N, C-alpha and C positions, 0 to 999 in steps of 0.2 A: 541844515546841511547834513547829508547822510555820511556816515562813517564807512570806510571800506571794511568788507567782511574779512575776517582773519580765520585761521584754522582753529582758534581757541574754542569756538562755539561747537565744533564737532568732536572735540577731544573726548575720548571714552565711548564714542558711539559704536566702535567695533566690539568692545567688550559686551555692550548691551545686546548687539545683534547676535553674538555667539551665544550668550546666555539664553536668548529667546529661541534661536534655531537649533541648539544642541539637542534638546529633548525630541524635537521632531525628527532630526537626523537619526538619533538612536532608535526611535520607534520604527523608522523606515528600515533600518538594518535588521531589527528584530523580526519584522514582518517578512523581510526577504529570507531570513533564516527559516522561518516557519514554512513559507511557500516552497523553498528548496527542499526541506526535509520531507514535506508532504509529496512532492513530485517524485523524489527518489524512492520513497516508500511505495507509492502507487506502482511504479515501474517494477520494483522488486517483488511485490505481492502478485502482480500480473504474471511475471516470469515464473514465480513459484506455483501459481495455479496451473499454468501451462505444463510445467514439468510434472506436477502431480497427476493431472488428467492423462498425460501421455503414459506415465508409469502405470497408472491404473488400467489403461486400455490394453496394455500388452500382457496383463495378468490373465490367468485362466479362471480364477474364482473371485467372488466378491471379497472374501476375507483377505486373500493375498493382495488384492487390488487396494484395499484400504491401507494395509501395512506398507505397500510400495508407495502409495500417495503420501503418507505421513513421512516416510523416509525421504522422499523427493523434496517435499516442502522444507524439511529441516536442512537438507544438504544445500538447497538453492538459497535459502535465507542466510545460512552460514557462509556460503561462498561469497555472497553479496555484502557480508558484514552488516546485515539488517537484523536488528533485535526488536522484538515486540515487547510491550508491557504484558507479561504473562505469555503463555503458549499461544501460538496462532490457532484459530478455530477452523476446522474443516467441516464442510457440509457436502454430502454425496447425494447425487440423484442420477437417474438414467432415463433412457427412452428405448422403446422397441418399436420398430417400423413407424417411427415418427410420433408415437403416443407416449406421453410422459409416464414413467413408471418409477419404481424404487430402484435404488442402486443394485440391490440383490437380484431383482427380476431381470435386469439387463444382461446378467450372466447366465440366465436359465435357458435362453433360446438355443436352439440347435444350430448346427452348421448351416450357413446360408442366410441366417436371420440378420436383418439390419438392426444394429443396436449402437447406442452411444452412452458414454458416461460423462457426467459433469462434476467437477470439483470446484467448490467455492472456498476461497481462503480469506479469512478475516483476521486483521491484526490491529491492535491499538498502538499507534506510534506516539512515543513520549517526546515532549518538548522540555523536559526537566532541565536539561543542560543549556537551554537557550536563555533561561532567566526571563521569563515573560512577566515577572513582577513589575517591570517597568511600564507595562501596558495593562491597566486595570481591565478586568473582565476577559482576559485571554484564557483559553482552556489549557489544561496540563498536557493534553494530547488529543489525537483525533483517530477515529476508526477508519481504516482503509480496507477495502474489500475488492476482490476480483474473482471471476470465474472463467473456466475454460471447458469446452466440450470436445471430447475426442472419440472417434468411432472405434468400435471393437472390430477386430478382423473377422469378416464374414466367413472365411474359410478355415478358421481355426477352432478346434473344439473348446468348449467352455464347460464350466460347472463342475 
């Protein structure tokens, strides 16, 4: 004759379930933090690249354009409270009449010349405060990069 099942056989099963599922839940939270940090950083770097290219494109010389771009990146990242591991890296390039050139050459064309400048901003985003040690093999940070191209005013003197 079978005995009726009582609640005693399941006693303690909730503790075991929590012990098994807690690490997976913590790992999920950590991964969500990493994904969120990366998405916010990508948006901030994209905005900084846009601001830098725009600031460079309204300058009259390549040297002042570089300085304006650097200031724009610093201001944009500071306003967004985005900090990189180390200083953000900027790369400058240009084009004249659709042909890729150096950044300096983009500013040498005369009035009426179609030219653009491109600024690429690269930043290493740190995950040090997320405590990834709970997930073995996770990186300490990731590199985020964005570029933006802005046209130079055709009817404004340069150089």
